[in-house]
Residue, then its C-alpha position, 0 to 999 in steps of 0.5 A: m944275820g939269821g933273818v937274812v939267811a932265813l929270807q934267803a932260804d925262803v926266796r930260794g924255795k920260791s924263785p925260779l933262779s934257785n935251781k941255777r945258781p945261789l942268790l947274791l946279797p943285792e938280789i936278796e935285798q931287792l926281792a925283800s923290798e918287793g914284799p913277800g906277797r909277790r907272785e911270779p907270773k905264770p908262763s903262757s901256754e906258748s912260752g911254757r911249751k916244750p921245744g918241738c911240741p906243736p902249739r895247742r889248738r884253741k877249742c872252737r864250738m861247732a855252729p848250731p845246726q839249721s832248723i829242720n823242716k820236719p813236715h818237708a822231710c816227712l812228706s818227701t820220705a812218704i812220697i819216695m817210700s810209697s812209690m818204692v813199695l808200689m813198685d815192689a808190689y809190681l815186681v812181686e806179683q810178676n813172679h810165681g812160686s818160690r821165686k816170688i818169696g825170694i823177690c819179696i825178701m830181696v826188695s824188703i832188704g833193699d827198701i830197709c837199706f834205702l830207708i836208712i840212707l833216706r833218713y839222713v838225706a831227707v833230714w839234710a834236705g829239710a834243713e836247707v829248705r828255707t835257704a837258697k841252697r838245694g844241694y841235698a835236694m839234688i842228692l835226694w833226687f838222684l838217689y830216688v830216680f836211680v833206684l826207682e828206674i832200676k825197678v822200672y826196668f825189671v818191671y818192663q823186662n817182665y812185661k816184655a817176657d810175658r807178651k801174652s798177658l795183656d793186663i792193660i789196667a796194671r800197665k796204665a796204672l804203672t804209667l800213672l804212678l810214675s807220672i804222679s810220684i816223680p813230678a810230686l817229689y820235684i815240687v816238694l824238693v823245690a819248695i817255693e812256698h818255703m822260700e822266705y827270701l822271695q818277698t814279691f809275689k811276681k818273682k814267685e809266680d815267675l819261678r813257678n811258671r818256669l818250674f811248670w815247664v820242667i814238670v811238663d818235660m818230665l811228663d813228656v819223657l815219661d810218655v816216651q818211656a811208657n811206650l815200652w811197657e804199654p801194649q803195642k801191636k808191633g814191638l820195637p827192635l831190641w836196640a831201639e827199646g834199650l836206647m829209648f829207655f836209657y835215654c829217658y833214664i838219663l834225662l830224668l836223672i840230670l835235667p831236674c838236677v840242672s834246674l835245682s842247681e840253677i836255683s842254688m846258683q842264683g842264691i837269695n837275689i834270684t832272677p828267674h829270667k836269668m835261668m837260661l841253662y835248663p831251657i837250652l838243655s831241655m830244648l835240645t834234649i827233649n823238645i827236639a830229640t823227642i820229635f825225632i824219636r816219635g817221628s821215627n817210631m811212627l814212620f819206620f816202626r808203625d807205632a800208633r801210640a806216638s802222642s800227637i799232643f806232645l808232638g805239638k807241645n814240643i813244636l810250640a815249646i821250641v818256638l816260644k823258647i827261641c823267641s825268649f832267647v832272642q828277647y833276652r839277647n836283645q835286652m842284654q845288648d840294649m843294657p850291657g851293664g844293667f845286669s851286672l849292677p845288682q851284683q856290684h851293688n851287693s858286693t859293695a854293700r857286703a864289703q862296706p859294713g865295717r866302714h859304716r860301723m866305724k862311722s857310727r862309732n866315731q859319730t858324736p852326739s852333737s851330729e845326731i838329729l834330735p826329734g825336736e830339730d826335725t822341723 
């Protein structure tokens, strides 16, 4: 009897029922038959949770960051900062005395702040250079052109205020700087050579030819904008100059981003002949619009600097783009389901990997073909 009492005391200390009611003799005998080494199951996190408390979240590990292309990030940063520093030199040299020191301090602080932002955006753009995405490249382009064109505007206003100093070399050098730095950054951000998913040489060349038209359109817009600060016999009216500058500003901001977004939307299975959004917009906003801008400058304002070469280029571009649109439309009508077949094939291939895995798991060794049987 003393052993039963001791066992009852021992079980009461270990059993969860000890705090509710005393154990009866049949329950004591059942616990004793199960053995003293029996362990109570630990309550799970969900069952042991107090009522009213939210469930515990499982710890999930973050995905490792993509590999950063350091040469790409360094090259884009070098192009951006070198053009910014040269533009700052123009702003500083156009002022004199104490105002020159103040301008120098202001542009230095601005460059430091821009470099801090650029440190993150350029790295993110370098991380996606091997993929089909160009989201951070568009952000980097927008920031660069936004800040650069603000500086160009102040340089242009200083030249306009000082009409007597006809420093032709400095003004031509400004046009040369813009015509090199802006297209060069666009080429670096597109990074065709790093597109590893473009396995065929034909696709790379087709995409490179289409991007060449983007660069030519940039040079066309910069030529229109350069009429504002390069020396003229007779200046344009104030409203015409402001309208021309900000129209070119908007085109340089938006149209290259449209081209980069087309590359992102196409994805890995990129087909350059489907990239029709940029050609349509460029034909309307550059090829047709700049013909009217140059023609009106020549007829109404007697502007002798209107480029006849770019006028001919825009006329030829309009004819070629209309022919390509007609050819694309005829091809779509001849093959109504041809262009949707690759997308359907890709979607079904992505939706059925699990079925192929189940087939390979359920396949017996007897159904596999041995090397000696393949005769």
